[in-house]
N, C-alpha and C positions, 0 to 999 in steps of 0.2 A: 626395686624399681625406682629410678630417680624421679624426683618431684617435678623437674623441669627438664626440657630437652636442651642439651648444650648448644650454643651458637658456634658454628664452624668458623674457623679462622678467616676464611675467604669472604664472608659475608660483609658487604659494605655497610658501614654505620655512620660515616661522616658525609653529610650532604651540604657542606659549605661550598663545594665546588661540583660534586657529582649531581647528576639529575636524578631526582627522586620520583617515586611512583605518583605522589600527589601533585608534583609540578607537572610531570608529563601529561596527566589526565586532567589538569586544571581543576582539581577538586575544590580549590578555593572558591572558584566561580560557580561550579555545579551544586556544591552542597550549601551554598548560601542563596541559592535561587528560588527557595521554597518560602515565599513571603505570604503568611496568611492575611486574608482581607477581612475576615470576620471579627466583630468586636463584641464581646471579648473573643480571643482566638479559640476556635473550637477544635477539639482534639482530632476529629476525623477529617478536617479540611486538608490536613497534611497528606493523607491517603489519596484524596481526590486530586491534589496538585501533582504528586509523584506519579500517579497513574498516567495523567495526561502528558507530563513532561517526558516520561520514559517512552511513552508511545511516539511522541514527536521525534525523539532520538532514532527509534527504530525506523520511522517514516523517512527520515533523512538518509538512512542507509538504503532503504528500498529504492529511493530516487538515484542514489549513487550507482546501485547495481543495474537498474533498468536503463539508465543512460549508457552504461558500459554495454549492455545487451544490444541497444540500438546501433552503437558503433561497430560492435563485432558482427552483427548480421549485415550491416552495410559493407563490411569488408570480407564477407563470405566465410567468416569465422564461426561456424555453427557450434562446434564443440565448447569453445569458452562461453558462448552465449547460453548454451544448455546448462553449464555450471553456474552462470549468474542466476538463471531462472530458479535452479535448485535452491540456491542460497536464499533467494526471495521467499520461496515457499516455506522455508524453515523460519524466517522472520515473521511470515504471516501467522504461522502456527503459534509462535510466542505472542504475538499481539492478540490473538483470540483467546489464548489461555489467561491473559492479563485480566480479561472482563471478570473472571471468577473472583478475583481479589477485590475489585470494585463492588461486586455483587454482596460482599459482606457489610456494605454500607446501608443500613436499613433506612426506610422512608422517613422515620422521625428523626434520625441522625442527620440526614441530608437537609431536611426541612429547616434545621436549626442555622445553617449557613448558606443555603441556596440563595436567598434574597441578596446576599452581599456580591454575588457574581455579576450582578447587573445584566448587561445584554451580551456578555461574553458566552460564546457557545462553540462546540466542536465543528459546527458548520463553517466557522470562520478559519478552520485550519487549512492554510494555504499549501502545506506540504501534502495533505490528503488530496486536495484538489489537484495538485500537480501529478500525483500518481494517477489519478483518474484520466488526466490529460494525456499522460504518457502511454496509457493503455488504450486511448482511443475515445474515451468519453469526454469530448471536449465541448465546452460551453462558453462562448465569448462573454456572456452576461456575467460570469463570475469574476471578470477582471475588475469591475467597478467596486466590488466590495473591498478591494485592496488598493484603492486609490491613495489612501494615507499611508501605505507601506510600499515604498518604491521598490525595495529589494524583492518583496513578495510578488509584486505585480510583474517585475521584470522576469522572475523565475516562471511565472505562468505564461507570460507572452512568449518566452522561449519555448516552453512545452507546447503551446498552442500552435506555433509555427513550424515545429519540428515533425517529421513523420512518426507516428506512433510505433511502438513495438510491433504491432500487427502489420501496419503499413510496411515496415522494414522486412518483416518475414515474408510477406507476399512478393516484395521485389526480389528477395532472395530466391523464392520459389521460381519466379520467371526467369532468373538468370540460370537456374538450374535445369531450365527446359520445360517447366510445368506451364500449361497454357492459361496463365492468369490474364483475364481480359484487359485489353489496353486502357479502357476507360477507368478501370479500377487503379491501375498503375499511374495514371495521370490525374487522378481525382485531387480536389482541394483538401490538403491535409489539415486545414484549420477548421473543418467541419467535422461534427461527430460522426463516428462510424455509423453507417446504416446497413441493415441486412442486404446482402448482395447474392441472390439466388444463382447467379452465373458462376459463382465460386464452387458451388456444390459438385459439379463433375470433377473439378480439380482435386478436391479432397476426397471424393469417392474413390478416385483412382489411387490416391496415396494409401487409403485405408485398406482397399481390397487387394492392393498389391504391396502389402507392408514390408515383405521380405526384400523386395527390389527397392523399396523407398524407406529403409529403416531409420535413417537419421532424421528425415523431415517427418516421418510418422511419429517418431519419439518427440520431436519438437511440438507437433500438434497436440499431443497428450500432455506435454508440459504446460502448454498455454491453457488447456482445459483445467488442469490441476491448479493453476494460478487463479483462474476465474472462480473455481469452486471454493478455494480458500478465502477469496475475497467475499463470496457470498456468506460463508460461514462466519467471517468477522462481522459483516453487516447484521447477520441474524442474532449473534450473540451481543452485539451493541444494542439492537432493538429490545432483546429480552431483558438486558440489564436495566435499560431506561424504563421499561414497562414495570420491572420489579421495584424500582426505586421511587418513581414519580407517578406511576399509573398512567393516566391519559392527560396529564397537565400539559400546557403548552410549553415549548422549549424556552429556555432563557433568551435565545437569539431571535424569538418571534415566531418560530415554526409551529406546526401543529403538534410536534412532538412524535409520539409513537407512529401515528398515521403517516407522517412525513417520512419517517425511516422505513416503513413498510413499502412505500412507493419505490424506494431505492432497490428493493429485492427483485424488481422487474427489469432493472437495467442489466445489460449484458455487454461484454467487451468483444467476444468472438462468437456471435450467433451462428455462423456457418459451421463451426466446429461441433456445435450441438445438433444443428439441423441435418448434417450429413449422416448422423447415426440412424435416422429413419430411412436413408436411401441405401445404406450398405447391403449388398445382396448376401444372402446366405450361401455359403459354398456348397456346391452340389456334390 
């Protein structure tokens, strides 16, 4: 058995002219972006930084995919939109699993560098907030938090003014002939979505006649999956925080675990859950 695998003749080894892996991915910028603030630098702070930086990269991709889904639904391209939602669901699972890595940070380890974080907090993640806006949980009050970050505020203002994924889906259903009430189609899309009982007959018809409405039936279930994954992520976040700091206040001034628990009551697509109570049992 050879001790080393031979290099094939065709493998590029000269990168004076050729584009390298590191250059393409800008690894020089990415791998030098982990700057510890603790003094002296604490071993476990690197884990904390990488956990949150990688999460932000995944959130960037979620925004990219959800914007494409919005555009595809607006153009009646349901199949590509479903593909985009499926990709987002896989990203969500990855984000949820990442909490298990951060959970290896014990309370005593985190306490040694937590004070150096100052008032920085995950609550200030503008990308997370943009995703909530894109899914319909809009809150104009959040814009003020990003007054000192023009690009972040611009991203949120755009997401605030744009019809959410759910809005676009309802418009798509209306164009397909489903009786979505006109007042819903004409609503102010800058406002947070509120439960609309007049949508229940629309979704009940789709669910009770699934074979005749298979593609939109599938889309409804994809949206439910999306919301369920979001709740799993929120819950795993809550339990990781509870495990690491107990019931201390958050670094950004929130009540901590209690504040995160309140988020579990938020819902993006309430009618898609409420309709389950209405669906008739086949005779």
